[in-house]
N, C-alpha and C positions, 0 to 999 in steps of 0.2 A: 472567293476561295483561295486565290493565289497567296493572299497574305497569310493563310493558315498553313500552307504547304511549302514553306521555304525549303529549298533543297537541303538534304542531310549534310551535304558538304559545308554549307554555311554554318550549321550548328556545330559541326566538328571543328571548324576553323575557330569559331568563338570559344569553344571549350578548350582547345589547345592553347590559345593565347591567354586564357584566364585561369587555368587550373594548376599552374605550377605550385601554388600554395593553397589550393582549394581542393580538398579531397572529401570523400564520403566514407564514413565507417559503416560497414555493412555486414550482415550475416547472410551466408549463402548456403542453401540446402544443396547437397551434392552427394551422390553415391561414392563410396570408397572404391578404389584408391583415389586420393586427391591430387596425385602428381601432376597430371596435365593441367588441371585448373590452377594449381599453385604456380606452375611454370608460366602460364599465360598471364596471371596477375602480376608476377614479377617482371615479365617482359613489357607490360603496359605501364610500368612505373609504380605499381602498387606494392603493398606489403601484407603478407598473411600473418595475422597475429596469433590465431589459435586454430588447431586442427582437432576436432572432437572425436573421441573414441566411441561414445555410447549413443550418439545421435549423428545422422549423416549430414554434417554441416561443417563449415569453416567460418572464421571471422577474418575480415580483411579491411584494410584502408586503401581505397583506390581513387585515382583522379576522376573527376567528373567526366573527362574525355574518354575514360575507359568503360563507363557504365554500359553503354550500348553494346560494345563487343562482348563484355562478360555476360550480359543477359542473353545474347545470341548463343553463347556457349552452354549456359546452364539451363536455359529454357524458361518458360513463363512461370511466374509466381514463386521463383526460387530465391529471390533476393528481398531482404527487408532491412530496415535501418537498425543499426546497432545503437539503440537509444540509451541515454544515460539513466541509471537508477540512482535517485538521490540518496545521499548518506542518511541512514535512519537517524532521527533525532527524537527529542521529546515531542509530544504533540504540540500544536501551535498554542500560543498564549491564550488564556481564557478569553473568549469574546465577550464575556460578561463585564469585565472591568480591566482587561489588558494584563491581568496578573499572570505570572508564569504558572504552568502546571507542574513545575519541578522546583526543588530547592537543593542546592549543593553546599558543601562545606559546613555541615552541622558537626559539632565536635562531640566525641565520646571520650571518656576518661580511661577506659581499659577495655581490652578484648580478650576473651578466653575461648579456646576451642571447645566445641561440643562433639565428643566422640560418638560413633554410631551406637555404642551400648547405652550412652546417656540419652540418646534420642528416644529410646524405647520408653523412657519416662513420660513421653507424650500421652501414654495410655491413662496416666493418672491425672494429667492436667493438659489436655490437648490444646486448649485455647492459647496456652502460653507459646505455642509454636506456630500460631496461625496468623501472624500479622500480614504476611503475604499470601497465605493459603486458606483464608477464610472461605468456608463452604465447599472447598474442593474435596473434602473427606480423605485426603491423602494421609493425614495423620493417623487414621485408623489402620492403614497399611503399614505405616512406619512403626506403629505400636506393636505390630506383629513381626517386626524385624526386617522390613523391606525398605531399603533406602536408595535403591538403584545400584547397590554394590555389584561390582563386576561388569557393569554396562558402560559402554563408551558412546558418548554423544559427539557427533561432529557439529561444530558451530561455524557457520559461514557468516562473517560479520566484519567488524572493524579491527580485529585483532584483540589483544589483551594488554592491560597495563599491570605490570608486576607489583607485588608488595602489598596489595590490599588484603587485609586479614580475613575478610569474609570467605574467600576461596583459597587462602594460603595458610592460615593458622592451623597448627596441628598436622595437617597434610595438605598437599596441593591438589586441588580439583583438576587443574589443567595439566595434562601430561605431555603436551607437545603441540606442534602446529606447523603451519606453512604460510609463507607470504606470497601473494599473487600480485601485490601492488608494485613492488620493485623500486621503492623510493629509499631503500636503505634502512628503514625502521625495523623490518622483520615482523614476525607475527606477535612478538612480545616486546613492548617498548613503552616507557612511560609517556612518550610523545604521541602514542596512538590515540585515536578517538576513544573516549571512555564508554561508548555505547556497548561494545562487546563485553566489557568487564561487568557492567551492570547486568546484562543479559545472562552471563555465566552464573552470577549469584542467584538469580531467580531459580536456576536449576540446582546449583551445588553449594550454596552458602551453608556454613555450619559453625556459627559463632554466636556468642552471647556478649553484647556490648553493655558496659557499665557507664552510667551517666551520673553526673553530679546532681545534688539536690536542687540546683537552680536551673537545670536544663528544661527549657520549654517543651522539647520533644518528650522527655520523660513525663512531665506533668500532663501533657496532652494525652499521651497514651494511657496514663493512669486514669484520666478522666473519661476518655472515650472507649477504651478497651482495657479495663483494669486487669483482666486475666492474662493479658499479653505481657504484663510486668511480673518478673520473678525475682525473688530475693530482694524485694523492695526497690531495687535500682538497676535491674538488668532488663533489657529488651532483646530477646534472642532474634537472630536473623537466620531463618532456616529455609533453604530451598526445598522445592518439591521432591528432589532426589539428592539429599545432602551427602551421600557417599558415592555419587556418580563420578565418572571421569570424563573430561572434555578434551577434544582435539580441535584446535582452532584453525580455521582457514581465513586469512585476512584478505578482504577484497576492497575495503574502503580506506582511503587515505585519511589523514587527520581532518582535512576539510575537502569539500567537493564530493562529487558522486563517483560512481563506477560504471563503466560501460556494461551493457547486458552481456557482452561477450566474456567479460571476466567472471561474472556471476555463473554463466554457463560452464566456464572452465573449472570453477570451484566445485560445482555439482558433479561434473564429469570426474574430477579427481576423487571426490568422496566415493563414488561408485568404483573407481579403479582401486582405491585402497582396500575396499571390502573384497573385491575380486582377488586381489593379491593375497589377502588373508585366507580366503577360502581355498586358494591354490597352495597354501602352505609356504608362501614366500615370506621371509622374515621382515620385509619392508611393508607388509600389509597391516591393516588395522581392522579389528572386529567391530566395526561401526554398526550399531543397532538402531540409532535414532539420529536424525539430523534436524537441527533448529536453524531456521532462516527468518530472522526478524527484519525483513526487507521486502521490497516490492516496487514495481514500476508499471508503466502503462503498457497496454496491449491492444491491438486492433482485432485480435482473433482469440478471445478468452477461452482457455482450456485446450487450445490447439496450436499455440505458438511453440517455439523451440524450448523455452524454459519449462513450460507446462509438460512438454513431452519428456524432457529429461527427468522431471519429478516422477512421471509415470515409470520410467526406467529404474529410478532409485527404489521405488516401492517394490518393483519386480525383483530387485536384488536384496530384498529382505531388510530394508532400511525404512523406518517410519519417518516420513517427511512432515514436520510441523512448521507451519508458516504463518506469519502475521497477516491479517487481512488488510492492514493499512490504516492511515490516520486521515482519510479523505472524507469522513462522514460530516454531517448526518444524512446526506441524500442517498437515494438508491443508486445502484449501478456504479459503485465506486471502489470495488475490490480490485486490487492490483495483481499482476502476475509476478511470481508463480503461485500465489494463493488461489488463483483461478484454476489450477490443475485439478483434474478429476481424482487424483490419487492423494492429494495433500489432506492433512488435518489443518484446515484454515481457521484461525483463531481471532475472534473479535475481542474488544475490551469492554468489560463491565465496570461499573462504578459503584463502589461500596461506600455507604455514607460515612462509616468510621474513618476510612482512609482520607476522604476529602476533608472531613472536619479537622483532622490532625494537620493536614496541609494548610488549611486556612488559619488555624490557631498559630502556626509557625509564621504565617505571613502577616496576620493582622492583630494578633494578640490572643492570649489564652482565653478560651470561652467564646470566641467569635464563631468557631466552626459550626455549631448547630444553628446559628442565625443565617450563616451563608448557605448552608445545605440543610434546610429543615426537614425535608422528606427522608425518612429513614430506610425506605425500601431500596433494594438493589435495582439499579438502572443500567441501561446501555450508556456508555460514555458518549457524549455528544460527538466526539471526533472519530469514533470507530467507523470504518468503512462498512457499507451495507451492500447486500445483494439486491437482486439476483445478478448472476452473470448475464452477459449479452445473449447467450444461447438459452436462457431461461432456468439454468440450474440455481439451486439455493446455495448461497454462501452468506456469511461464514458457516462453518460446521458446528462450532461450539464457541463459548466465551469463557473468559476467566478474568480475574481482577486485573485491570490495566490502568487504573486511575490512582495516582499518588501511592505508588508502591515503594517499599522500604528496601534500600540497597546501598551499594558502594560502586565506585569506579569513575564517577563523573567529576569528583572534587579535585582541588588543586594539590592535595596531599593524601597519603594513604591513611591518615587519621581522621578522615571526614566521612560523614554519613550523607546520603542523598535520598531525596524523595523524587521519584520519576514517574511519568505517565506516558502511555502509548500502547498500541497493540503489540509493539516490540517486546513488552514485558509480560503481556498475557500469554504470548506464544511459548516462551521457555517454561512457564509454569506447567503448561500442558506437555511440553517435551519431557520435563522431569517426570511427570506422571507416566508417560509412555515408558520411560526407563525403569520405573518401579514395577510396572506391569511386565516388562520384559524379564526382569529378575525373577518375579514371582511365577511367571508362566514361560519358562525357557523354550518350551516346545511350540508355543503359539507363533504363528507367522506375523510378519509386519502388517499384512492386510488385516489379520484378525485383531491385532492390537489397535490399529487405526479404526476399524469398524466398531470395536467395543467402546472406545472413547466417544465416538459420535453417537452410537445407539443409546448409550446410557446417560447422556447429558440430561439435565433437569430443567425444563422450561418453567416449572412452578416457582423457582427461586426468583425469577425476574418479576418485579413488582410494578413495572412501568407500563404494562400492556404491550410490550414489544412482541413482535411476531417472528416467524422463521426467517424472513429476509433481513431481520435485524440481528438475531441471536442464534440462528441455526437451530439445532435441537435443544439448546439451552446451556445452562451453566455446567461446566465439566464436573463430573462426579467420579472420582477415582475408585471409591468403594463399589459403586454400582457397576462400573466397568469390570472390576475384578470379579464380582459375582457372576456376571455374564460369561466371562472366560471360564470360571470354575464350573459352570453348568454346561460348558461346551455348546453354548447357544449363539455363537458368533460365526457368521459365514466367512469362508476364506476366498471371497471374491468381491469385486466392487459392484455397487449397484449400477444398473443401466442408466446411462445418461439420457435425458429426454431428447426426443427428436427435435431438430431445429430447422428453421427456414432462414432466409436472408433478412427477413423483416423482424427487427427486434420487438416491435409491437406485438406480433403474433406470438413470439417466444415468451414474453413476460406475461401476456394475458392468458396464455394457455397454462402456465405453471405457477402463477402467483395471483394475489388479489389485486395487482396493479392493473390500471386501465389507462390507455393513451387517449388523449383528447386534443381537440384544436378548436379554433374559432373563438367565440365569446362564451366563456365558461364561468359559471358561478357554483361554488361549492361551500356548504356549511360544514364545519368540523366542530365536534363537541367532545367533552370528556377526555381531553388530552391530559393525562396524568403527567406529573413531572418526569420529563425524559421521553415521553411518548411522542411519536411523530406521525404525520400523514403526508403522503406525496401526491402531487399532481404531475403526471408525466405529460408535458405539453409539447405537441408536435409543432416545431418551428419550420415553416415552409420557406423555400427560396424567395428572395426578394422581400423578406421581412425587414422593416426598418426599425421597429421597436416591439418589445413585449412589455405591456403595462400590467402590473400586479397591484390590486387594491385590496387592503385588508381592513375590514370594518366589523361592526357589531361584536367587538370583543366583550367577553363575559368571563368573570372569575367565579368559581364555585364558592370560594370563601370570602367573607367580608374583609375589608382592609386590615382590621386589627389582627386577623388570623393568617394573613398572607406573609410572605417573606418580609421581615421587618427592615431589611437593608435595601431591597430593590423593588418590593412589591411583586406580585405575580404577573407574568406577561408571557409573550410568545417570542420564540426565537425563529425568525424567518430566514431561511437559507435558500438561495436560488443558484443552482448549479448549471453550468453550461451543458450542452448535449454530449460532451465526451463521456463515454461509457467505460471508463477505466480510471484507476487511481493515478492522478498526476500530482505527485508530492502530497500536499495537504488538500488537494481538491482544486477545482477550477470554479470558484464561487464568484458570482457577479454581485451578490448581495449577501450580507451576513449581519442581521440587525435584530436587536431586541425591541419589540414594539407592542403597542396596544392598538395600533391603527395607522394607516398612511398609504401613500401611493409610491410604488417603486418601479422605476423605468430602466429597462435593459436596452441600450442602443445597439444597433447592428449585431444582433445575436448570431451565433453559429446556427446552422441548420441541423435539425435532428430532434432528439427527445430531451428538451429542457426539463429539469426536475425542480419543481417549486415545493419546498419542504417546509411545513409548518410544524413546529415542535412546541410541546409544553416545556417551557424553560426548565432545565434540570434543577435550577435553584428555587423553583416554585414550591409552595407549601401544599397547594391543592390543584385541582383540575381547572382547565381553561378551555375556551372555545372562541371561534370567530367565523366570519364569512369571508371567503376569497373570491375575487373576480379577476379573471385573466383574459386579456384581449391582445391580439396582434395587430399591428398597423403595418401596412404594406406601402412600398413606393408606388406612386400613382401609375407609373408605366415602367416596365422593365427596361433598363438601359444597360446595354452591353456593348463593349468594344468588339468582342468576337465570341463565338461559341462553336463547339464542335464535339464530335465523338473523339474518344481517346482510348487506346488499348494498353495493356500491360507492356511497359518498356518503351512506349512510343514517346517521342518528344515533338511537340508542336511549337513552332517558333513564330511569334507574332511581333512584327516591327511596330514601334510606336515613336512618332516624331514629337519631340518635346521642344517647343519654341523657346527662345530666350525670354527671360523675365518671369517664368513660372515660379511661384513661391512653394507650392505643395503639389507633388504628384502622388496620387493615391491609387495603388494597384490592389485589386481584389479578385480572387479566383474562387468560384463556387463550383462544387461538383455534386453529383446526384447521390452516389453511394456514400452518404455521409454517416454521421454517428447514429443514425437510426437503422443502419444496415449491419449485418453480421456475415462475414467480416467487413470492417470499414475499409474503404479505399484510402490509399495514401498517395495523393496527387500533390506535387510540389510546383511552386512558381518561383523560378530563378530569374532574376533581373540582371541584364548586362548593360552597363552604361556606355556612352560613346567612347570611353577610354578602355573598354573591355574589362572593367572591374565588375566583380560579381556582388550582388546583394542577395543574401540567403535568408532574409527575414521571412519569406514565404515558403521556406522549405522545412516545414514542421509537420505535425500531425493534426493541424487544425482544419476546419472547414467552416467558413472560407479561409483560404490562405490570404494573408494581408501584409502589405508592406507600404510604408509611408516614407517618401523621400522629400526632405525639405531642401529647397533651393536646388533642384536637380540640374545637372549640367545640360545645357542645350545640345540638341543633336538627336541622332537616331539611337533609340533604346530598343532592346529586344526583351520580350517576356517569353521565357521558355517554360512551357507547361509540360511537366514530366510525369508520365504515368508510372510512378515509382513502384506501386504495389496495388494492382487491381485484380481482384479475385474473379469478378464476372467477365464475360466475353468482352465487354467494353463499358465505359462510363461516359457521361456527358459533362462538359464543363462550360462555364461562362466566365469570361474575363471582362472586368469593368475597370477602365482606367479613367480617372478624373483628374484633370489639370485645373487647379484652383477651383474645384467644385464642378467643372463642366466636363461631362462624359465625352470621351473621344469615340467617334464612330468610324 
């Protein structure tokens, strides 16, 4: 036991000698006023970056040597990591053939503004205005004169790029904004990431683009959606709220992500602007809706700081609309703040017309129907799926998010883009919220939120998707309006389901999912194109491999009637046990197959998701048999094991002899990704020269670091109980030098 209980002074000495350039970005829950906490952090060599108004917390960057003292000051469970939220991008390239799911720099010949009074013409020819709004029924409200006029939407995103006609011609949709990045670009700059400009157009575009007779885009739209072409050569680009106004808050730089603390600061600022307006302050803004096409990981879905601030936003009469994430197709992949109980969380549907146009542009006119033969509306393969770790159903609704028509990503302002992602489904719904706020000015934000969710249409989904895929269904603006007109919408949130610490219990109580382990065989059949089935497989500690075998593949259609480019097959996706969106997901396998064996070495412990999908490019249904088995190490081999509590540091010395080629450090803890909330235990390595290795300071379980040609001498593995919700957790450290475990 002595090796586990090295005196605290040894740890502090190590930290002091190594932390001059090694700091941790943290979020700290603390009651106001923050003065004493801020002064202490400054005294210890740290820096406070944000002090929040509407949630009791601050953000800071502190030396590792100061973590213990700050924890003692703020108490247990008050500190969490300030994780980076990745910059929203298009969804990952198509796993089918590596092709992109977006195209930029398509040229148009001319652009003409469409004034609100012209939009009313949608009543005569509504399909002409529905390239991006197919099946939302928002055109029926636009035909009555509701375009989001007089409603202000806050957009937390990558800023704007000026000059693109879709939101600037005739009148500017964007009325102002603020920059929280601080790199000199400001909220509006052509050097900004184009994501926010595309998002803005999904809400507020109001332009008709003219294309020349040789344009493949025009020809494909005329072929696949002829009513979307007007005056023989124009394809209107109409947002779901074309007369809305947008106030942009820039949180993402041109490249790279943003710390969660900055996202929190933007949400805090939106609430502050609304409060200032309500108080009659001329600096305020009457924000009615907020769109957030972004998200990141969370160990406490629905109850972390981002989620809580979204709750406050709704309480201040602002409808929060948030993308679910692009980490699908496996379950338990929705990111925060989409996991908030107050948000309208939006997944991405895939409409055949849109994808066929995209494929025509990529591979040649007429290829689209061969690439995507199934005509029904599907869930996009990349759309993040529920449930949340506490068992709640997410997303709430879906809208078109595959191959949407927009601007903002191209090299010039005279280019058209086709873009995919839940990022572009969310603003469609945000625009609908703005239209409803115009039409029903006395309705509260809660009622608008509830109406959108309650009225969504599951019958439009033709892929057999269920609630954990598509929530209540495809958004239906007219049905939401009808509910509000009947005063049939409650002004309160539904009760959240009761949860326990075991995610298995949460998901089995509230969904059709079941958790299994051991040797499992399951037959799946009638997987329509885009439909999926999940095996939630419990990976136990000391598992060396998980082996998945897919056999007995069967297609409902004969070869001549299957997809003529690829045949009909299965998309097999195996996700790690992480129960939150990590960028595009943490997939260990992503393969199109009709059979084979797939091996996952040294898997993380927790609930692995083995997802078998009817390939969305299939023409008909498919089925197969899955067998899953786990292989364990013959004997558990650990260098050390112990209990650990919140904020505790356990220091374990490891002697590394000369001549070692590879030192493999691995720390496993029990409250893994099958627990709610998940523990965050870090493994920090200190070499004989007092240099830190932080490869094991992430949110993985096990934490893992490999050191090639390690320096000979005394190393220390510091096991840090960074965030432990339970009274204690247990960990095991395994150190292998050239494959031999140190005891």
